[in-house]
C-alpha angles and dihedrals in degrees: 000000000000091000091051092049090050092050092050092048091051089051089054096239102103136069092008127168118212121228114267095258132127111276124231096189094247109059139041131198125222118182090341094309116120117216135175111254108231091164097070118124091200094105096181096035095224098142090096095045107126091223092057092045091053090046090053091051091052092048092051090050094048102037108017125232095308145001099232099199130100112254087223084078106027138349129211113251096249091061092061090048091048092050092051094049095046091048089057092048095047097038092223137143103226130025137178130181129219135175099237138014093242095052093048092051088049090053101038104043098055088049094049101039117077131204109275095027118134108228110203114189133185109240089235097051109126119281090239087066096042092050089069094055096090089055091050091050090051089053091055104267123131112230116203124183121219131196112261116283098002101139089158088068091050090060092044092055093044091053097048098038120086116228126012128340119203119196117207116201145143123251088219117013113230099213100045100023092224122139129236110255094240099181090054092047091048089054089052090054090050093051097043115052093189094054121100130180129215110192126192102204096173093123093045097056112118142174098236135076132031109325089000087280097162093135137045096332091059088071098040120109128193114209104160144335092310088077086075086079091074122097116184130195120190136170123226103207114199092332101110123081109256091231089067107039146353116283092256105055130165137208128197121187132183131166120236115293116261114246110265 
């Protein structure tokens, strides 16, 4: 890893700092040379939208640069408004907001996984998910890595393992660009009452369709109570008014847990 980083730095394409110039959301300047930014994670490019900029100014004026209190105790009013509005957009039952994908995985997985659970993860599930595995193991779960795309092994493990099995996967995998076969996974959940699925759909979030369900959720179907074994994590990238939330906001939704 260090050798690769050194090579990239020597090639002038790693650990760069842009020139201190106003940003237009499309280009960057390095040493006076303007280049198109293909590395941006702002998929909709709304950070330069005048309406969001004005909303951010109003929020700074009304609430300051931060609300430095844990939301376990009290939340700032815009967070409640944001949750309500995103719930309407997504058409979901439960919703929580975090500042980054990594931090929300770190908060959600230890709360959802129980001691004795078998945590099966696709080898290509995002690093932000895999980084929580040591914590889950410390809490008494049993992580088990699977070759990419082997849903047949997920079912095999769920059938031979006592207790609950939780499958961690991406809706759209970032390295290969392939999508999770949701209908097949849903059938696995129907056949195996002790199998749960935790899906990071950050790369599948879109701006089209009902509830912006351009990714994994677009193919999900809910037939009965077993659908309560789905947990979805999605990223809203530059979609939320700046007066309500940071630019990189998250939503996680899960239906009520099935009685066990």
